[in-house]
Every structure is written in C-alpha cells, then in structure tokens.
Biopython code that builds the backbone (N, CA, C, O; Angstrom):
import numpy as np
from Bio.PDB.StructureBuilder import StructureBuilder

atoms = [
    (1, "MET", "N", (-22.541, 24.730, 9.386)),
    (1, "MET", "CA", (-22.420, 23.543, 7.976)),
    (1, "MET", "C", (-21.765, 24.276, 7.424)),
    (1, "MET", "O", (-20.921, 23.788, 6.673)),
    (2, "ASN", "N", (-21.865, 25.989, 7.557)),
    (2, "ASN", "CA", (-20.986, 26.762, 6.423)),
    (2, "ASN", "C", (-19.603, 26.128, 6.330)),
    (2, "ASN", "O", (-19.190, 26.350, 5.192)),
    (3, "ILE", "N", (-18.999, 25.659, 6.806)),
    (3, "ILE", "CA", (-16.882, 25.044, 7.426)),
    (3, "ILE", "C", (-17.439, 24.311, 6.177)),
    (3, "ILE", "O", (-16.765, 24.325, 5.147)),
    (4, "LEU", "N", (-18.947, 23.505, 6.223)),
    (4, "LEU", "CA", (-18.649, 22.517, 5.301)),
    (4, "LEU", "C", (-18.696, 22.653, 3.732)),
    (4, "LEU", "O", (-18.047, 21.985, 2.927)),
    (5, "ARG", "N", (-19.657, 23.721, 3.446)),
    (5, "ARG", "CA", (-19.915, 24.073, 2.139)),
    (5, "ARG", "C", (-18.431, 25.242, 1.350)),
    (5, "ARG", "O", (-18.034, 25.539, 0.224)),
    (6, "GLU", "N", (-18.011, 25.604, 3.004)),
    (6, "GLU", "CA", (-16.601, 26.499, 1.681)),
    (6, "GLU", "C", (-15.619, 24.877, 1.794)),
    (6, "GLU", "O", (-15.244, 24.667, 0.640)),
    (7, "PHE", "N", (-15.230, 24.012, 2.490)),
    (7, "PHE", "CA", (-14.451, 22.722, 2.503)),
    (7, "PHE", "C", (-15.145, 22.435, 0.936)),
    (7, "PHE", "O", (-14.359, 22.979, 0.161)),
    (8, "PHE", "N", (-16.254, 21.828, 0.147)),
    (8, "PHE", "CA", (-16.734, 21.699, -1.282)),
    (8, "PHE", "C", (-16.090, 22.924, -1.900)),
    (8, "PHE", "O", (-15.462, 22.689, -2.933)),
    (9, "THR", "N", (-16.113, 24.301, -1.446)),
    (9, "THR", "CA", (-16.122, 24.791, -2.955)),
    (9, "THR", "C", (-15.199, 25.905, -3.286)),
    (9, "THR", "O", (-15.260, 26.758, -4.172)),
    (10, "ASP", "N", (-14.069, 25.616, -2.069)),
    (10, "ASP", "CA", (-12.742, 26.050, -2.007)),
    (10, "ASP", "C", (-11.693, 24.837, -2.718)),
    (10, "ASP", "O", (-11.575, 23.759, -2.136)),
    (11, "PRO", "N", (-11.177, 25.022, -3.620)),
    (11, "PRO", "CA", (-10.305, 23.820, -4.118)),
    (11, "PRO", "C", (-9.173, 23.914, -3.626)),
    (11, "PRO", "O", (-8.736, 22.795, -3.895)),
    (12, "VAL", "N", (-8.291, 24.483, -3.046)),
    (12, "VAL", "CA", (-7.452, 24.553, -2.368)),
    (12, "VAL", "C", (-7.551, 23.852, -0.504)),
    (12, "VAL", "O", (-6.924, 22.962, 0.071)),
    (13, "LEU", "N", (-8.251, 24.449, -0.228)),
    (13, "LEU", "CA", (-8.887, 22.956, 0.932)),
    (13, "LEU", "C", (-9.307, 21.889, 0.883)),
    (13, "LEU", "O", (-9.079, 21.083, 1.785)),
    (14, "PHE", "N", (-10.115, 21.557, -0.298)),
    (14, "PHE", "CA", (-10.447, 20.161, -0.875)),
    (14, "PHE", "C", (-9.360, 20.482, -1.285)),
    (14, "PHE", "O", (-9.124, 21.563, -0.746)),
    (15, "PHE", "N", (-8.589, 20.225, -1.878)),
    (15, "PHE", "CA", (-7.017, 18.788, -2.279)),
    (15, "PHE", "C", (-6.517, 18.668, -1.596)),
    (15, "PHE", "O", (-6.150, 17.501, -1.459)),
    (16, "SER", "N", (-6.049, 19.617, -0.598)),
    (16, "SER", "CA", (-4.981, 19.701, 0.787)),
    (16, "SER", "C", (-5.600, 18.493, 1.723)),
    (16, "SER", "O", (-4.836, 17.621, 2.137)),
    (17, "PHE", "N", (-7.123, 18.463, 2.071)),
    (17, "PHE", "CA", (-7.469, 17.548, 3.006)),
    (17, "PHE", "C", (-8.158, 16.388, 2.103)),
    (17, "PHE", "O", (-8.909, 15.596, 2.673)),
    (18, "THR", "N", (-7.925, 16.269, 0.724)),
    (18, "THR", "CA", (-7.800, 14.840, 0.056)),
    (18, "THR", "C", (-6.764, 14.354, -0.155)),
    (18, "THR", "O", (-6.705, 13.378, -0.902)),
    (19, "GLY", "N", (-5.531, 14.926, 0.485)),
    (19, "GLY", "CA", (-4.260, 14.388, -0.665)),
    (19, "GLY", "C", (-3.755, 13.978, 0.517)),
    (19, "GLY", "O", (-2.870, 13.123, 0.537)),
    (20, "LEU", "N", (-4.478, 14.789, 2.183)),
    (20, "LEU", "CA", (-3.730, 14.413, 3.660)),
    (20, "LEU", "C", (-4.431, 13.443, 3.889)),
    (20, "LEU", "O", (-3.851, 12.451, 4.332)),
    (21, "ALA", "N", (-5.866, 13.380, 3.681)),
    (21, "ALA", "CA", (-6.269, 11.540, 3.649)),
    (21, "ALA", "C", (-6.090, 10.328, 3.208)),
    (21, "ALA", "O", (-6.241, 9.230, 3.745)),
    (22, "ILE", "N", (-5.630, 10.766, 1.797)),
    (22, "ILE", "CA", (-5.031, 9.842, 1.434)),
    (22, "ILE", "C", (-3.343, 9.239, 1.685)),
    (22, "ILE", "O", (-2.834, 8.118, 1.643)),
    (23, "VAL", "N", (-3.034, 10.067, 1.847)),
    (23, "VAL", "CA", (-1.677, 10.053, 2.554)),
    (23, "VAL", "C", (-1.555, 8.951, 3.915)),
    (23, "VAL", "O", (-1.013, 7.879, 4.185)),
    (24, "ILE", "N", (-2.507, 10.063, 4.612)),
    (24, "ILE", "CA", (-3.160, 8.952, 6.206)),
    (24, "ILE", "C", (-2.811, 7.680, 5.641)),
    (24, "ILE", "O", (-1.860, 6.900, 5.689)),
    (25, "GLY", "N", (-4.219, 7.783, 4.946)),
    (25, "GLY", "CA", (-4.485, 6.096, 4.150)),
    (25, "GLY", "C", (-3.129, 5.207, 3.980)),
    (25, "GLY", "O", (-2.937, 4.322, 4.814)),
    (26, "LEU", "N", (-2.304, 5.378, 3.074)),
    (26, "LEU", "CA", (-1.405, 5.195, 2.687)),
    (26, "LEU", "C", (-0.158, 4.358, 4.005)),
    (26, "LEU", "O", (0.214, 3.194, 4.161)),
    (27, "CYS", "N", (0.124, 5.539, 4.657)),
    (27, "CYS", "CA", (0.120, 4.863, 5.685)),
    (27, "CYS", "C", (0.017, 4.258, 6.641)),
    (27, "CYS", "O", (0.988, 3.717, 7.171)),
    (28, "VAL", "N", (-1.179, 4.195, 7.103)),
    (28, "VAL", "CA", (-2.029, 3.466, 7.910)),
    (28, "VAL", "C", (-2.265, 1.254, 7.286)),
    (28, "VAL", "O", (-2.276, 0.235, 7.977)),
    (29, "PHE", "N", (-2.400, 1.457, 5.777)),
    (29, "PHE", "CA", (-2.374, 0.878, 5.008)),
    (29, "PHE", "C", (-0.962, -0.592, 5.128)),
    (29, "PHE", "O", (-0.942, -1.811, 5.301)),
    (30, "TYR", "N", (0.009, 0.519, 4.907)),
    (30, "TYR", "CA", (1.117, -0.195, 5.148)),
    (30, "TYR", "C", (1.836, -0.647, 6.388)),
    (30, "TYR", "O", (2.653, -1.563, 6.490)),
    (31, "ALA", "N", (1.275, 0.352, 7.522)),
    (31, "ALA", "CA", (1.537, -0.016, 9.164)),
    (31, "ALA", "C", (1.148, -1.471, 8.905)),
    (31, "ALA", "O", (1.891, -2.453, 8.901)),
    (32, "ILE", "N", (-0.249, -1.405, 8.676)),
    (32, "ILE", "CA", (-0.841, -2.870, 9.419)),
    (32, "ILE", "C", (-0.144, -4.102, 8.177)),
    (32, "ILE", "O", (0.219, -5.205, 8.585)),
    (33, "PHE", "N", (-0.023, -3.701, 6.563)),
    (33, "PHE", "CA", (0.572, -4.722, 5.987)),
    (33, "PHE", "C", (1.827, -4.734, 6.553)),
    (33, "PHE", "O", (2.160, -5.916, 6.474)),
    (34, "PHE", "N", (2.790, -4.076, 7.119)),
    (34, "PHE", "CA", (3.999, -4.377, 7.727)),
    (34, "PHE", "C", (4.291, -5.565, 8.435)),
    (34, "PHE", "O", (4.983, -6.559, 8.213)),
    (35, "ILE", "N", (2.893, -4.815, 10.190)),
    (35, "ILE", "CA", (2.782, -5.465, 10.679)),
    (35, "ILE", "C", (2.844, -6.998, 10.873)),
    (35, "ILE", "O", (3.465, -7.802, 11.568)),
    (36, "LYS", "N", (1.308, -7.007, 9.323)),
    (36, "LYS", "CA", (1.132, -8.309, 9.453)),
    (36, "LYS", "C", (1.499, -9.305, 8.758)),
    (36, "LYS", "O", (1.183, -10.483, 8.921)),
    (37, "LYS", "N", (2.465, -8.655, 7.629)),
    (37, "LYS", "CA", (3.640, -10.016, 7.072)),
    (37, "LYS", "C", (5.012, -9.881, 8.161)),
    (37, "LYS", "O", (5.043, -11.009, 8.653)),
    (38, "ALA", "N", (5.817, -9.321, 8.602)),
    (38, "ALA", "CA", (6.475, -10.033, 9.812)),
    (38, "ALA", "C", (5.760, -11.024, 10.977)),
    (38, "ALA", "O", (6.388, -11.984, 11.422)),
    (39, "ALA", "N", (4.540, -10.743, 11.383)),
    (39, "ALA", "CA", (3.962, -11.841, 12.096)),
    (39, "ALA", "C", (3.900, -12.977, 11.393)),
    (39, "ALA", "O", (3.962, -14.021, 12.042)),
    (40, "GLU", "N", (3.772, -13.053, 9.993)),
    (40, "GLU", "CA", (3.177, -14.253, 9.408)),
    (40, "GLU", "C", (5.192, -14.727, 9.403)),
    (40, "GLU", "O", (5.636, -15.858, 9.603)),
    (41, "ALA", "N", (5.943, -13.585, 9.142)),
    (41, "ALA", "CA", (7.281, -14.592, 8.744)),
    (41, "ALA", "C", (7.783, -14.738, 10.256)),
    (41, "ALA", "O", (8.905, -15.238, 10.182)),
    (42, "GLU", "N", (7.577, -14.607, 11.069)),
    (42, "GLU", "CA", (8.032, -14.969, 12.640)),
    (42, "GLU", "C", (7.085, -16.194, 13.076)),
    (42, "GLU", "O", (7.825, -16.572, 13.984)),
    (43, "ASP", "N", (6.378, -16.794, 13.106)),
    (43, "ASP", "CA", (5.618, -17.516, 12.282)),
    (43, "ASP", "C", (6.226, -18.472, 11.790)),
    (43, "ASP", "O", (6.920, -19.258, 12.435)),
    (44, "GLU", "N", (5.988, -18.511, 10.345)),
    (44, "GLU", "CA", (6.723, -19.370, 9.166)),
    (44, "GLU", "C", (8.152, -19.360, 10.001)),
    (44, "GLU", "O", (8.204, -20.581, 10.151)),
    (45, "GLN", "N", (9.197, -18.940, 10.572)),
    (45, "GLN", "CA", (10.660, -19.069, 11.224)),
    (45, "GLN", "C", (10.046, -19.914, 12.615)),
    (45, "GLN", "O", (10.839, -20.855, 12.652)),
    (46, "HIS", "N", (9.397, -20.057, 13.409)),
    (46, "HIS", "CA", (9.310, -20.693, 14.704)),
    (46, "HIS", "C", (8.578, -21.650, 13.863)),
    (46, "HIS", "O", (8.274, -22.293, 14.868)),
    (47, "GLN", "N", (8.246, -22.051, 13.297)),
    (47, "GLN", "CA", (7.489, -23.881, 12.113)),
    (47, "GLN", "C", (8.332, -24.215, 11.865)),
    (47, "GLN", "O", (8.533, -25.134, 12.660)),
    (48, "SER", "N", (9.487, -24.111, 10.952)),
    (48, "SER", "CA", (10.487, -24.091, 10.446)),
    (48, "SER", "C", (11.331, -24.655, 11.196)),
    (48, "SER", "O", (11.723, -25.736, 10.757)),
    (49, "SER", "N", (12.083, -24.092, 12.887)),
    (49, "SER", "CA", (12.457, -24.650, 13.405)),
    (49, "SER", "C", (12.459, -25.681, 14.901)),
    (49, "SER", "O", (13.406, -25.968, 15.633)),
    (50, "HIS", "N", (11.516, -25.937, 14.956)),
    (50, "HIS", "CA", (10.754, -27.002, 15.410)),
    (50, "HIS", "C", (10.366, -28.374, 14.862)),
    (50, "HIS", "O", (9.649, -29.124, 15.525)),
]
sb = StructureBuilder()
sb.init_structure("model")
sb.init_model(0)
sb.init_chain("A")
sb.init_seg("    ")
for serial, (resi, resn, name, xyz) in enumerate(atoms, 1):
    if name == "N":
        sb.init_residue(resn, " ", resi, " ")
    sb.init_atom(name, np.array(xyz, "f"), 0.0, 1.0, " ", f" {name:<3s}", serial, name[0])
structure = sb.get_structure()
C-alpha cells in the first residue's frame, strides 16, 4: 500500500495519471461515439435507398 500512499501524496504522479486517465477516457468516448454515429448513418442510408 506504500505505492497507493505515494500516488496520493506526490502531485506529479497524481496529476500525470489523472490527466492520462482523462485523455484515455475521452478517446474511448469518442471512439464509441464515432462508431455509433457511423452505424446509425449507414442504417439511415440503407433505409432511404429502399
């Protein structure tokens, strides 16, 4: 548990990993968002052509 205590007491570690978590979270969100919108647009395109 020494690593966990050091993580919360050292601001460099804390802000580095917090920033990294935010960036990875945004990447995952936008990847899912893009895939979902692309699938919806493809379905809409198929419905309008039939």
